[in-house]
C-alpha positions as a Markdown table, in Angstrom:
| # | Residue | x | y | z |
|---|---|---|---|---|
| 1 | Unk | 32.3 | 22.5 | -177.7 |
| 2 | Unk | 32.4 | 22.0 | -181.5 |
| 3 | Unk | 29.5 | 19.6 | -181.4 |
| 4 | Unk | 27.5 | 22.0 | -179.3 |
| 5 | Unk | 28.2 | 24.9 | -181.6 |
| 6 | Unk | 27.2 | 22.9 | -184.6 |
| 7 | Unk | 24.0 | 21.7 | -182.9 |
| 8 | Unk | 23.1 | 25.2 | -181.9 |
| 9 | Unk | 23.5 | 26.3 | -185.6 |
| 10 | Unk | 21.5 | 23.3 | -186.8 |
| 11 | Unk | 18.6 | 24.1 | -184.5 |
| 12 | Unk | 18.7 | 27.7 | -185.7 |
| 13 | Unk | 18.3 | 26.6 | -189.3 |
| 14 | Unk | 15.7 | 23.9 | -188.5 |
| 15 | Unk | 13.9 | 25.3 | -185.4 |
| 16 | Unk | 11.2 | 23.2 | -183.9 |
| 17 | Unk | 9.0 | 26.2 | -183.5 |
| 18 | Unk | 9.0 | 27.0 | -187.2 |
| 19 | Unk | 11.0 | 29.1 | -189.7 |
| 20 | Unk | 10.3 | 32.4 | -188.0 |
| 21 | Unk | 11.5 | 31.3 | -184.5 |
| 22 | Unk | 15.1 | 32.4 | -185.0 |
| 23 | Unk | 16.2 | 35.8 | -186.3 |
| 24 | Unk | 18.6 | 35.9 | -189.3 |
| 25 | Unk | 21.1 | 37.7 | -187.0 |
| 26 | Unk | 21.0 | 34.9 | -184.4 |
| 27 | Unk | 21.3 | 32.3 | -187.1 |
| 28 | Unk | 24.3 | 34.1 | -188.6 |
| 29 | Unk | 25.9 | 34.4 | -185.2 |
| 30 | Unk | 25.4 | 30.7 | -184.5 |
| 31 | Unk | 26.8 | 29.8 | -188.0 |
| 32 | Unk | 29.9 | 31.9 | -187.4 |
| 33 | Unk | 30.5 | 30.2 | -184.0 |
| 34 | Unk | 30.0 | 26.8 | -185.5 |
| 35 | Unk | 32.5 | 27.5 | -188.3 |
| 36 | Unk | 35.0 | 29.0 | -185.8 |
| 37 | Unk | 34.8 | 25.9 | -183.5 |
| 38 | Unk | 35.2 | 23.5 | -186.4 |
| 39 | Unk | 38.5 | 25.2 | -187.3 |
| 40 | Unk | 40.1 | 24.4 | -183.9 |
| 41 | Unk | 43.6 | 23.1 | -184.2 |
| 42 | Unk | 43.1 | 20.4 | -181.6 |
| 43 | Unk | 40.6 | 18.5 | -183.8 |
| 44 | Unk | 41.9 | 15.6 | -185.9 |
| 45 | Unk | 41.6 | 15.8 | -189.7 |
| 46 | Unk | 38.9 | 13.1 | -189.7 |
| 47 | Unk | 36.8 | 15.0 | -187.2 |
| 48 | Unk | 37.3 | 18.3 | -189.1 |
| 49 | Unk | 36.2 | 16.7 | -192.3 |
| 50 | Unk | 33.1 | 15.3 | -190.7 |
| 51 | Unk | 32.3 | 18.7 | -189.1 |
| 52 | Unk | 32.8 | 20.4 | -192.4 |
| 53 | Unk | 30.4 | 18.0 | -194.1 |
| 54 | Unk | 27.9 | 18.6 | -191.4 |
| 55 | Unk | 28.1 | 22.4 | -191.8 |
| 56 | Unk | 27.8 | 21.9 | -195.6 |
| 57 | Unk | 24.6 | 19.8 | -195.1 |
| 58 | Unk | 23.1 | 22.4 | -192.7 |
| 59 | Unk | 23.9 | 25.2 | -195.1 |
| 60 | Unk | 22.3 | 23.2 | -197.9 |
| 61 | Unk | 19.0 | 23.4 | -196.1 |
| 62 | Unk | 18.1 | 19.7 | -196.1 |
| 63 | Unk | 17.2 | 18.6 | -192.6 |
| 64 | Unk | 17.5 | 14.8 | -193.4 |
| 65 | Unk | 21.0 | 15.4 | -194.9 |
| 66 | Unk | 21.9 | 17.5 | -191.9 |
| 67 | Unk | 20.8 | 14.8 | -189.4 |
| 68 | Unk | 22.7 | 12.1 | -191.3 |
| 69 | Unk | 25.8 | 14.3 | -191.3 |
| 70 | Unk | 25.5 | 14.9 | -187.5 |
| 71 | Unk | 25.3 | 11.1 | -187.0 |
| 72 | Unk | 28.5 | 10.7 | -189.1 |
| 73 | Unk | 30.2 | 13.5 | -187.0 |
| 74 | Unk | 29.2 | 11.8 | -183.8 |
| 75 | Unk | 30.7 | 8.6 | -185.1 |
| 76 | Unk | 34.0 | 10.4 | -186.0 |
| 77 | Unk | 34.2 | 11.9 | -182.6 |
| 78 | Unk | 33.5 | 8.6 | -180.9 |
| 79 | Unk | 36.3 | 6.9 | -183.0 |
| 80 | Unk | 38.7 | 9.7 | -182.0 |
| 81 | Unk | 37.8 | 9.2 | -178.3 |
| 82 | Unk | 38.3 | 5.4 | -178.6 |
| 83 | Unk | 41.7 | 5.8 | -180.2 |
| 84 | Unk | 43.0 | 7.7 | -177.1 |
C-alpha cells in the first residue's frame, strides 16, 4: 500500500498529461496519504528511510531524482521481502 500511495503522489506531481492535469487539492491529498502510509509501524527502518528519501525527491520537484529514489525504494522493499 505504501508503494501505491507514493506512486499516486508521484504521478500527481509529474502527471503525463501536463502540469495542469491534477488539481492542487488532489495533489495535497495524495501527498498526505503517501506520508501517512510511509509512517506505518510495520515497515522496517530501512524501508522507511528509502520511502522518506523518495518523498523528499518528489517534493523537490526533480522527476529524474524521484524516479531514482523510487528505484531505491523498490530495492529496499525487495530486500525486506527476501529476508523473510
